[in-house]
Residue, then its C-alpha position, 0 to 999 in steps of 0.5 A: x939301472x940307476x947309480x948314485x955315488x956320494x963322493x966325500x972329499x976331506x977338507x984340505x989345509x986351506x979349507x975349513x969346511x968339508x965339501x960333499x959331491x954327489x954323482x948322478x948317473x943313469x941310463x934312463x933320461x926321465x929318471x935322471x931329470x927327476x932326480x936332478x930336479x929333486x936334488x936341486x930343489x929339495x937338497x939345494x945342491x948345485x950342479x957343476x958344469x962339466x968339462x965335456x958337456x953333452x950338448x946333443x944326442x946326435x948319433x945316439x939311439x934311444x932305449x924303448x923306455x926313453x922313446x915311450x917317455x918322449x912320445x908320452x911327454x913331447x905331445x903334451x909339452x913341446x918344450x920338454x926338458x932334456x938331459x942336455x947342457x953344460x951340467x950333463x957330462x958326456x964322459x964318465x967321472x969315475x975311473x972304472x966303467x960300470x956295467x950300465x956304461x958298457x951296455x950303453x956304449x955297446x948299444x950307442x945309448x946315452x948315459x946321463x951324468x951330472x955332478x953336484x956339489x954342496 
């Protein structure tokens, strides 16, 4: 299941322009990477560095979808791009845990989150 939130922040008294934020959150790594690349290339949004970045998948398990994706693409590309680094968050950025987050927590599978700003 994929969840994309548009968070609209009203301008403050010291800001003349409206800022827009987009939260990408998916339990499917291939989907998260595809949407990430689409958003950055087509919509020119900037991924914001996370306060708690995901730097590894140590201790996590992968869904069968992710395992298949890795098997199919890692054989072709040894430098396969992963949802890791400063822009990918380990922690939820919204105050309420979603059903997908709860399921992923229970199964020890990652949720791939990235916040964009325009």
